[in-house]
DOKE-663108 format. One line per 3 residues: number of its first residue (from 1); their letters; for each residue z, y, x of C-alpha. Coordinates in Angstrom, 1 decimal. Last residue first. Layout:
N
NUM = a = Z/Y/X; ... .
This chain:
83
83 = nvt = 90.3/104.3/96.0; 90.2/105.7/99.5; 91.1/103.5/102.5 .
80 = msk = 92.9/105.2/105.4; 92.4/105.5/109.1; 95.4/107.1/110.8 .
77 = gsa = 96.9/110.4/111.8; 97.6/111.2/108.2; 96.0/114.7/108.0 .
74 = rql = 93.3/114.2/110.5; 92.3/110.8/109.3; 92.4/111.9/105.7 .
71 = aee = 90.1/114.8/106.5; 87.6/112.6/108.3; 87.7/110.1/105.4 .
68 = lds = 87.0/112.9/102.9; 84.1/114.3/105.0; 82.6/110.8/105.4 .
65 = man = 83.0/110.3/101.6; 81.1/113.4/100.7; 77.7/112.7/99.2 .
62 = ari = 77.4/109.0/98.1; 81.1/108.2/97.6; 81.7/111.7/96.1 .
59 = mda = 78.8/111.1/93.7; 80.0/107.7/92.7; 83.5/109.1/91.9 .
56 = ffd = 81.9/111.9/89.8; 79.8/109.3/87.9; 83.0/107.2/87.3 .
53 = dpv = 84.8/110.1/85.6; 87.0/113.2/86.1; 88.5/112.1/89.4 .
50 = glt = 91.9/110.6/90.3; 92.6/109.6/93.9; 94.2/106.5/95.2 .
47 = iea = 95.2/106.7/98.9; 95.4/103.6/101.1; 96.9/102.4/104.4 .
44 = dtl = 100.6/103.0/104.2; 100.5/103.4/100.4; 99.7/106.4/98.3 .
41 = elp = 99.1/106.9/94.6; 97.6/109.4/92.2; 96.3/112.4/94.2 .
38 = vvc = 94.2/114.7/92.1; 90.5/115.6/92.5; 89.2/118.7/90.5 .
35 = afw = 88.6/120.9/93.5; 87.2/118.0/95.6; 83.4/117.7/95.2 .
32 = qqf = 81.7/121.0/94.5; 84.7/123.3/95.3; 85.6/121.6/98.5 .
29 = lae = 82.0/121.4/99.7; 81.5/125.1/98.9; 84.7/126.0/100.7 .
26 = ske = 83.4/124.2/103.8; 85.4/122.9/106.8; 88.4/125.2/106.1 .
23 = kly = 88.4/124.1/102.5; 88.2/120.4/103.5; 91.1/120.8/105.9 .
20 = esv = 93.2/122.6/103.3; 92.4/119.8/100.7; 93.4/117.1/103.2 .
17 = esw = 96.7/118.9/103.9; 97.4/119.3/100.2; 96.4/115.6/99.6 .
14 = lrt = 99.0/114.6/102.2; 101.7/116.7/100.7; 101.0/115.3/97.2 .
11 = cea = 101.1/111.7/98.4; 104.3/112.4/100.3; 105.9/113.9/97.3 .
8 = tte = 104.8/111.0/95.1; 106.2/108.5/97.6; 109.5/110.3/97.8 .
5 = eft = 109.8/110.6/94.0; 109.0/106.9/93.6; 111.7/106.0/96.1 .
2 = km = 110.9/104.8/99.6; 112.0/101.4/100.8 .
């Protein structure tokens, strides 16, 4: 079983890779939707992200979720659920 520190480091590393992919895809997309997102928790099949508020979360779901899922797939090598 991984320690809290190992899981936190892995979550941060994954989000860093996802962020880089999103920036390469579109800097404007990244700045509009993902610059203020922070990784909170990671399991084998799910990542929990922190956003400023529920409205912002809803806007990401409506406007950029496919980009986020694609970036997660590329960075993790598997399909992941976003919370």
